Structures are given as structure tokens and as C-alpha cells.
RODO-2510 file (C-alpha; in nm, 4 decimals, decimal comma):
residues 366
     n   res          X          Y          Z
     1     m    -2,0765     6,3660   -13,7173
     2     s    -2,0967     6,6651   -13,8573
     3     h    -2,3054     6,6903   -14,2185
     4     r    -2,1315     6,5574   -14,4931
     5     t    -2,1318     6,7630   -14,7929
     6     w    -1,8820     6,6861   -15,0227
     7     g    -1,8572     6,5825   -15,3717
     8     r    -1,8632     6,2200   -15,4617
     9     s    -1,5655     6,0375   -15,5834
    10     v    -1,4093     5,7159   -15,6044
    11     l    -1,3557     5,5223   -15,3038
    12     p    -1,0023     5,4822   -15,1499
    13     r    -0,8821     5,1639   -15,1243
    14     t    -0,6279     5,1564   -14,8809
    15     l    -0,9140     5,2189   -14,6570
    16     l    -1,0302     4,8698   -14,7331
    17     r    -0,7907     4,7044   -14,4680
    18     a    -0,9444     4,9318   -14,1958
    19     l    -1,3209     4,8186   -14,2962
    20     t    -1,3445     4,4476   -14,2295
    21     v    -1,1907     4,4994   -13,8584
    22     a    -1,4222     4,7601   -13,7543
    23     l    -1,7258     4,5583   -13,9402
    24     a    -1,6414     4,2624   -13,7581
    25     f    -1,6329     4,4446   -13,4437
    26     f    -1,9210     4,6510   -13,4281
    27     s    -2,1806     4,3072   -13,5056
    28     a    -2,0825     4,1469   -13,2127
    29     s    -2,1170     4,4923   -13,0295
    30     l    -2,3376     4,7214   -13,2497
    31     l    -2,4686     5,0573   -12,9740
    32     p    -2,6838     5,3607   -13,0574
    33     v    -2,4789     5,7155   -13,1517
    34     a    -2,5835     5,9612   -12,9003
    35     s    -2,7268     6,3128   -13,0402
    36     q    -2,5715     6,5729   -13,0222
    37     t    -2,6580     6,9008   -12,7864
    38     e    -2,6053     7,2267   -12,7917
    39     r    -2,2535     7,3444   -12,6255
    40     p    -2,2989     7,5283   -12,3124
    41     s    -2,2643     7,8391   -12,4194
    42     e    -2,5430     7,8116   -12,7039
    43     a    -2,7593     7,6848   -12,4120
    44     a    -2,7594     7,9637   -12,2042
    45     a    -2,8111     8,1675   -12,4476
    46     q    -3,1293     8,0526   -12,5786
    47     t    -3,3251     8,0372   -12,2258
    48     g    -3,1419     8,3246   -12,0823
    49     g    -2,8223     8,2846   -11,9442
    50     k    -2,9558     8,0085   -11,7703
    51     e    -2,7917     7,6720   -11,8734
    52     m    -3,0162     7,3186   -11,9564
    53     l    -2,8684     7,0223   -12,0491
    54     v    -3,0684     6,7500   -12,2306
    55     e    -2,8418     6,5168   -12,2352
    56     d    -2,5208     6,4700   -12,0091
    57     i    -2,2192     6,5486   -12,2368
    58     v    -1,8754     6,5017   -12,0918
    59     c    -1,7433     6,7475   -12,4257
    60     w    -1,7349     6,9270   -12,7261
    61     i    -1,5463     6,8735   -13,0029
    62     n    -1,6304     7,1247   -13,2906
    63     d    -1,9097     6,9477   -13,4186
    64     d    -1,9192     6,6496   -13,2406
    65     v    -1,9772     6,5706   -12,8944
    66     v    -1,8879     6,2631   -12,6133
    67     t    -2,1554     6,1736   -12,3526
    68     l    -2,1401     6,0533   -12,0602
    69     s    -2,3075     5,7095   -12,1887
    70     d    -2,0362     5,6893   -12,4361
    71     l    -1,7136     5,7517   -12,2295
    72     l    -1,9278     5,5187   -11,9548
    73     i    -1,9216     5,2142   -12,2283
    74     e    -1,5825     5,2819   -12,3743
    75     e    -1,4569     5,2495   -11,9847
    76     q    -1,6342     4,9573   -11,9861
    77     q    -1,4789     4,8111   -12,2764
    78     a    -1,1167     4,8863   -12,1532
    79     l    -1,1691     4,7491   -11,8089
    80     a    -1,2869     4,4591   -12,0369
    81     a    -0,9684     4,4106   -12,2277
    82     v    -0,7644     4,5093   -11,9174
    83     l    -0,8877     4,1830   -11,7153
    84     q    -0,8875     3,9753   -11,9718
    85     n    -0,5001     3,9826   -12,0426
    86     t    -0,3658     4,0184   -11,7780
    87     s    -0,2489     3,8218   -11,4639
    88     l    -0,2074     4,1320   -11,2314
    89     s    -0,3677     4,1817   -10,9067
    90     g    -0,4021     4,3694   -10,6511
    91     d    -0,2999     4,6833   -10,6264
    92     a    -0,0787     4,6226   -10,9262
    93     l    -0,3727     4,5309   -11,1064
    94     a    -0,6019     4,8686   -11,0141
    95     a    -0,2860     5,0861   -11,1144
    96     r    -0,3368     4,9347   -11,4512
    97     v    -0,7189     4,9737   -11,4467
    98     n    -0,6582     5,3382   -11,3724
    99     e    -0,4451     5,4115   -11,6111
   100     a    -0,6609     5,2461   -11,9202
   101     r    -0,9592     5,4647   -11,7962
   102     k    -0,7498     5,7334   -11,8264
   103     m    -0,6544     5,6907   -12,1917
   104     v    -1,0311     5,6836   -12,2888
   105     l    -1,1268     5,9964   -12,2974
   106     m    -0,8194     6,1020   -12,4796
   107     q    -0,8497     5,8113   -12,7013
   108     m    -1,2631     5,9032   -12,7831
   109     i    -1,1610     6,2805   -12,8538
   110     g    -0,8843     6,1685   -13,1067
   111     r    -1,1079     5,9514   -13,2940
   112     r    -1,3797     6,1973   -13,3254
   113     l    -1,0830     6,4564   -13,4629
   114     l    -0,9505     6,1965   -13,7231
   115     v    -1,3103     6,1102   -13,8578
   116     q    -1,3860     6,5225   -13,8733
   117     e    -1,0362     6,4881   -14,0964
   118     a    -1,1622     6,2021   -14,3229
   119     e    -1,4560     6,4316   -14,3792
   120     r    -1,2242     6,7424   -14,4691
   121     l    -0,9834     6,5235   -14,7000
   122     f    -1,2216     6,2046   -14,8391
   123     d    -1,5273     6,1608   -15,0343
   124     i    -1,7282     6,0590   -14,6869
   125     d    -2,0092     6,0470   -14,8630
   126     a    -1,9079     5,7469   -15,0840
   127     i    -1,6816     5,5576   -14,7629
   128     s    -1,9955     5,5524   -14,5326
   129     e    -2,2132     5,3583   -14,8359
   130     d    -1,9641     5,1237   -14,8852
   131     l    -1,9021     5,0707   -14,5354
   132     v    -2,2709     5,0260   -14,4977
   133     d    -2,2482     4,7538   -14,7945
   134     r    -2,0073     4,5955   -14,5711
   135     f    -2,2263     4,5396   -14,3433
   136     m    -2,5277     4,4011   -14,4783
   137     e    -2,3384     4,1797   -14,6787
   138     r    -2,1521     4,0768   -14,3880
   139     n    -2,4657     4,0299   -14,1700
   140     q    -2,6828     3,8688   -14,4874
   141     i    -2,9498     4,1842   -14,4840
   142     a    -3,0872     4,1496   -14,8568
   143     t    -3,2378     4,4951   -14,8522
   144     e    -3,2702     4,8568   -14,7542
   145     e    -3,5455     4,7111   -14,5408
   146     d    -3,4469     4,5094   -14,4069
   147     l    -3,1819     4,6970   -14,2884
   148     t    -3,4395     4,9328   -14,1665
   149     k    -3,6226     4,6902   -13,9073
   150     l    -3,2888     4,5440   -13,7699
   151     l    -3,1702     4,8589   -13,6549
   152     t    -3,4867     4,9914   -13,5337
   153     n    -3,6204     4,6651   -13,3640
   154     q    -3,2591     4,5198   -13,2323
   155     y    -3,0719     4,8362   -13,1677
   156     q    -3,2903     5,1303   -13,1733
   157     m    -3,0866     5,3425   -13,4456
   158     t    -3,1278     5,5046   -13,7640
   159     r    -2,9380     5,4392   -14,0855
   160     d    -2,7607     5,7619   -14,0367
   161     e    -2,6479     5,6930   -13,7147
   162     l    -2,5194     5,3103   -13,7976
   163     e    -2,3209     5,5516   -14,0581
   164     d    -2,1445     5,7726   -13,8164
   165     r    -2,0720     5,4509   -13,5886
   166     l    -1,9289     5,2234   -13,8390
   167     l    -1,7326     5,5941   -13,9669
   168     l    -1,6486     5,6483   -13,6271
   169     m    -1,4443     5,2648   -13,6542
   170     a    -1,3397     5,2769   -13,9936
   171     a    -1,2390     5,6070   -14,0658
   172     p    -0,9560     5,7418   -13,8252
   173     d    -0,7476     5,4061   -13,9691
   174     y    -0,7435     5,5287   -14,2997
   175     v    -0,6631     5,9330   -14,2059
   176     i    -0,3625     5,7773   -13,9740
   177     d    -0,2359     5,5387   -14,2857
   178     t    -0,2268     5,8291   -14,5518
   179     q    -0,1783     6,1173   -14,2637
   180     v     0,1446     5,9899   -14,0811
   181     r     0,2217     5,6832   -14,1681
   182     g     0,2570     5,8057   -14,5133
   183     s     0,5267     6,1200   -14,4256
   184     l     0,7222     5,8205   -14,2033
   185     g     1,0125     5,8816   -14,4698
   186     v     1,2943     5,5976   -14,4668
   187     s     1,5952     5,6280   -14,6443
   188     e     1,8031     5,2812   -14,8169
   189     a     2,0644     5,3625   -14,6406
   190     e     1,7718     5,3016   -14,2763
   191     a     1,6590     5,0218   -14,4343
   192     r     2,0114     4,8580   -14,4422
   193     q     2,0953     4,9226   -14,0827
   194     y     1,7793     4,7956   -13,9830
   195     y     1,8528     4,4645   -14,1956
   196     e     2,1887     4,4612   -14,0894
   197     q     2,1028     4,4680   -13,7095
   198     n     1,8256     4,2010   -13,7418
   199     k     1,9144     3,9846   -13,9867
   200     d     1,8025     3,6979   -13,7388
   201     q     1,4369     3,8058   -13,8247
   202     f     1,4404     3,7794   -14,1755
   203     g     1,5937     3,4259   -14,2362
   204     s     1,7468     3,1047   -14,0588
   205     p     1,8954     3,1859   -13,7349
   206     g     2,1339     2,9143   -13,7336
   207     s     2,1440     2,6074   -13,5502
   208     v     2,3615     2,3600   -13,3544
   209     v     2,3422     2,0392   -13,2370
   210     f     2,5769     1,9250   -12,9290
   211     r     2,6268     1,6530   -12,7076
   212     e     2,6987     1,7541   -12,2883
   213     l     2,8592     1,6032   -12,0062
   214     v     2,8084     1,8038   -11,6947
   215     l     2,8916     1,7726   -11,3595
   216     f     2,6623     1,9711   -11,1102
   217     a     2,8436     2,2139   -10,8870
   218     k     2,6236     2,5228   -10,7954
   219     s     2,8295     2,7084   -10,5404
   220     d     3,2416     2,8671   -10,5860
   221     e     3,3243     2,5810   -10,3355
   222     e     3,1562     2,3017   -10,4602
   223     a     3,2740     2,4081   -10,8450
   224     a     3,6502     2,4309   -10,7497
   225     g     3,6435     2,0671   -10,5361
   226     r     3,5130     1,8981   -10,9142
   227     r     3,8035     2,0743   -11,1143
   228     e     3,9848     1,8158   -11,1152
   229     e     3,7236     1,5749   -11,1578
   230     i     3,6397     1,7545   -11,4754
   231     d     3,9932     1,7617   -11,6043
   232     k     4,0301     1,4264   -11,5827
   233     l     3,7394     1,3111   -11,7784
   234     a     3,8675     1,6148   -12,0272
   235     a     4,1882     1,4632   -12,0301
   236     t     4,0339     1,0792   -12,1006
   237     a     3,8210     1,1970   -12,3740
   238     q     4,0817     1,3569   -12,5403
   239     a     4,3235     1,0611   -12,5083
   240     g     4,0751     0,8973   -12,7508
   241     e     3,8096     0,7222   -12,4960
   242     s     3,4644     0,7358   -12,6134
   243     f     3,3245     1,0688   -12,5280
   244     v     2,9071     0,9065   -12,5441
   245     r     3,0437     0,6165   -12,2879
   246     l     3,2289     0,8958   -12,0501
   247     v     2,8393     1,0773   -12,0772
   248     k     2,6421     0,7681   -12,0287
   249     e     2,8824     0,6983   -11,6938
   250     y     2,9641     1,0290   -11,5081
   251     s     2,6968     1,2896   -11,6641
   252     e     2,4898     1,4241   -11,4021
   253     a     2,2424     1,6109   -11,6337
   254     p     1,9025     1,4613   -11,7729
   255     s     2,0192     1,4453   -12,1211
   256     k     2,2623     1,1205   -12,0158
   257     t     1,9579     0,8869   -12,1077
   258     i     1,9628     1,0081   -12,4785
   259     e     2,3713     1,0251   -12,5052
   260     g     2,4112     1,4047   -12,3789
   261     k     2,2499     1,5096   -12,7441
   262     i     2,0834     1,8290   -12,7761
   263     g     1,9475     1,9948   -13,0297
   264     p     1,9445     2,1099   -13,2594
   265     v     1,8695     2,4401   -13,1026
   266     n     1,9516     2,8150   -13,1935
   267     p     2,3013     2,8760   -13,0201
   268     k     2,1475     3,2220   -12,9216
   269     d     1,9207     3,0368   -12,6601
   270     l     2,1858     2,8981   -12,4604
   271     v     2,4147     2,9795   -12,1489
   272     e     2,5792     3,2266   -12,2875
   273     k     2,8593     3,0437   -12,1923
   274     i     2,7746     2,7217   -12,3496
   275     s     2,6711     2,9388   -12,6167
   276     e     2,9806     3,0636   -12,7240
   277     a     3,1062     2,7579   -12,7288
   278     a     2,8840     2,6001   -12,9654
   279     a     2,9015     2,8834   -13,2031
   280     t     3,2792     2,8866   -13,2400
   281     l     3,3801     2,5283   -13,1769
   282     p     3,4306     2,3267   -13,5161
   283     v     3,2279     2,0313   -13,5718
   284     g     3,4112     1,6814   -13,4300
   285     q     3,6018     1,8809   -13,1654
   286     l     3,5885     1,8605   -12,7678
   287     s     3,5397     2,1863   -12,5532
   288     a     3,7723     2,3011   -12,2272
   289     p     3,5643     2,2397   -11,9116
   290     i     3,3335     2,5433   -11,9880
   291     r     3,2174     2,6880   -11,5520
   292     t     2,8422     2,8027   -11,5304
   293     a     2,5688     2,8387   -11,2806
   294     q     2,4574     2,4608   -11,3069
   295     g     2,8228     2,3720   -11,2828
   296     w     3,1143     2,2089   -11,5230
   297     h     3,0466     2,0828   -11,8971
   298     l     3,2638     1,9339   -12,1300
   299     i     3,0773     1,9727   -12,4908
   300     e     3,0699     1,8402   -12,8281
   301     v     2,9203     2,0597   -13,1464
   302     l     2,7873     1,7245   -13,3839
   303     e     2,6644     1,9257   -13,6172
   304     r     2,6601     2,3347   -13,6881
   305     q     2,3901     2,5558   -13,9857
   306     d     2,4988     2,9041   -14,0053
   307     a     2,2558     3,1726   -13,9482
   308     e     2,0865     3,2126   -14,3186
   309     a     1,9268     3,5505   -14,4415
   310     p     1,8100     3,6561   -14,7364
   311     p     1,9748     3,9218   -14,9563
   312     f     1,8800     4,2845   -14,8602
   313     e     1,6702     4,3207   -15,1566
   314     e     1,4308     4,0842   -15,0988
   315     v     1,3451     4,2350   -14,7708
   316     a     1,3772     4,5585   -14,7803
   317     r     0,9975     4,6847   -14,7813
   318     q     0,9670     4,4839   -14,4427
   319     c     1,3120     4,6597   -14,3450
   320     e     1,1597     5,0084   -14,4072
   321     d     0,8067     4,8980   -14,2227
   322     a     0,9493     4,8268   -13,9178
   323     v     1,2171     5,1559   -13,9084
   324     r     0,8822     5,3208   -13,9797
   325     a     0,6950     5,1255   -13,7546
   326     s     0,9154     5,2354   -13,4378
   327     r     0,8751     5,6495   -13,5441
   328     f     0,5245     5,5953   -13,5085
   329     e     0,3882     5,6793   -13,2585
   330     a     0,5784     5,9640   -13,1856
   331     k     0,4435     6,1253   -13,4910
   332     y     0,1049     6,0119   -13,4637
   333     d     0,1118     6,1549   -13,1080
   334     e     0,2412     6,5109   -13,3195
   335     y    -0,0313     6,4863   -13,5312
   336     v    -0,3080     6,4119   -13,2637
   337     q    -0,1216     6,7342   -13,0993
   338     e    -0,1986     6,9266   -13,3990
   339     l    -0,5545     6,8232   -13,4511
   340     f    -0,5890     6,9102   -13,0754
   341     e    -0,4631     7,2689   -13,1405
   342     d    -0,6637     7,3628   -13,4476
   343     s    -1,0184     7,2630   -13,3172
   344     l    -1,2719     7,4249   -13,0498
   345     i    -1,2682     7,1515   -12,7693
   346     e    -1,4852     7,2543   -12,4908
   347     l    -1,4757     6,9906   -12,1285
   348     r    -1,6889     6,9733   -11,8551
   349     g    -1,4341     7,1029   -11,5188
   350     d    -1,5329     6,7263   -11,3506
   351     y    -1,4055     6,5627   -11,6326
   352     v    -1,0661     6,7548   -11,7062
   353     e    -0,7901     6,4800   -11,5195
   354     l    -0,9394     6,2512   -11,7790
   355     l    -0,7135     6,4420   -12,0301
   356     p    -0,3165     6,3919   -12,0245
   357     s    -0,1539     6,7318   -11,8452
   358     q    -0,0616     6,8237   -12,1269
   359     y    -0,3869     6,8632   -12,3299
   360     r    -0,5681     7,0502   -12,0269
   361     s    -0,3972     7,3812   -12,1825
   362     m    -0,5710     7,2993   -12,5069
   363     v    -0,8984     7,3189   -12,4097
   364     i    -1,1422     7,5130   -12,3286
   365     v    -1,3103     7,3833   -11,9661
   366     r    -1,7072     7,4752   -11,8781
***
């Protein structure tokens, strides 16, 4: 990390949202930060034109570095995440692992650029002190002496390295929040449009309870052969015969054991033709025969609760956040690309293929 020389000020409160997550992760997987080494050009100048490496460096990001050991650790964590969150196997799994691996280096460079922005924009000393205080509190460390012993004996790490590691995990979120999300303006018209298109997200989606009589007929030929049968049952029910009795005697669906009763369910969760009838049929009225992939259906709506949504004013902030979230990825990529273009990034040739193609022309390859 670069040396922190900014004046002390109040710790930005928005950063606190990122700290708890970072500290929870960090406490379980504390790893030492590799020391910086000279750029190839600097090393060559100091050794008479001969480049000498103190440690295997993947790339330099302004005054910071990514070491090979850093990269391998991140790749292992990315692989573990893929294996824990996928049911893929064979070639599909290999492709997913390769895709995840190719994102690792770019993510590492991006995090370091964001930390450097945090150092430029905010009181990094105050942030560092707060991070360490929270780390000590979470791990029940009473004194600086106890902290030094823990870092030395268990993690082979200095306090400065602890600060750097905590900053690497927490500071980027604050920069993203203030510089990216904070720049995503959303008008009231845009928020209202989102509200109208997604009312179900904010209130009750509505429900229906209905009774069904089903005659199975999976093929068109079978359905045609049973059309007369379902028409007769519909006419019998319309003439006043108990629909419950007809269901218990003639229905072929498992629901006949509970008198054909279904629900309450969201009409949108039903087969399209059944959903349309359940949503529009007057309560107590029997439908005409309905043909689906299962066969023929007669339904009677018993209860219906229309969808309800709170007024826009009550959920305006949620709508704004949702619209902002839909735009976030593109804005974040644009922001990181700007940081990339404004930075001095040198990359060893062996690792160029790990960068997305659009960024390769922005680095100096060694």
C-alpha cells in the first residue's frame, strides 16, 4: 500500500456497512500481505541493467503490487466458491472454473485501485484505526500488546500489514458507494415506472381458492375423445347438480380427495389458461371446459383476494434503489476502466491472458 499521509478527520459513516462484513471474513481467513518489490525498470537500474526479483510479482498497480502468492490464494478461494455453489460437472464445471479464474486478477487490480482512490479521497488513517479497533473488539483483544502477540505468533504479520489487509477488503466498498452508486441519479418518473411494472414486489400478490374437476387427456386425440364427457359434466353442474359430488365421483386428479379444492395460491403460479380463468371468473361461477396439456378442467372459484400494493410514496426509495441497482454494473465497469486508464499498471507477459481483452492495451507488458 502507499504511505498514508492525509490529515485526520471524522470517519465516514457510510463505510461502517462494509466493515462488519470485511471483519467477519477477515477473522476467519487472515493472511499476510506480501511486501512490495521494485518494478522491473527500477530493479534493472539498480543492478547494472540486470533484472533481479526479490519475489515473484504478477503486476504493479501504481505503487502497489500483486504477487504470485496473492494471486494463487485468490484463485483457490474463487475455485472453492464455484465448487460450493454449483451442481455442474465435467466440461461445464471446467468451463465455469476457467471463467472464474479469468476474473480473479482483474478483481484484485480493481480492489487495489479502489483502495488507492480511498487514500486520495478520505481520511485513511482514521479508517485504518477504526478497522483495527473493530478487529480487536470482534476477536476480544484487550490491548495493543495482545494484538502484537497474536499477529506475530499466529499470523506472522505486523500491525501495518493488518491495516493494509483490512483496508484492502473494506475501503473499496466505500469508494463504490460514494463514487459509483452515489452518481446514479434516478428521476421520480423512472421510479414510478418501476413501481407500476413491479407492484407485486411491494405488497400482496393476490390469491385465489378454487375447486377443480379434471379429466386427463395428454394427446390431442385423447382430448377430442373426452370432449363430450367433460361437456356433459359441465352441463350437469350448470343444471344444479352438486359440483362437489361430481368432483368426488369423476375427477381424476389427486385433489379429488379434498373435494378438488386448491389454494389459496397466486393465480400467476398456475398454468396460463387456469390462471386466466381463476383471475377473472366471478366467485361461485363454474367455468367452461378448459383444455391444458394435462387434459380437461372445470373450475369453480371459491374465494379471491385481489393484489394489493402500498402507495408509491411509501416505497419510492425502494423503487429508486432497484432502478439504481439495474444500472450499477455498467457504471461500475466504466468507473474502474477510468481508474485503469489513469493509472500506471505493469504486467508480466505470462499473465496477460488473465486480463479481459479490453484492458490489455491499457497495461505495460514486461
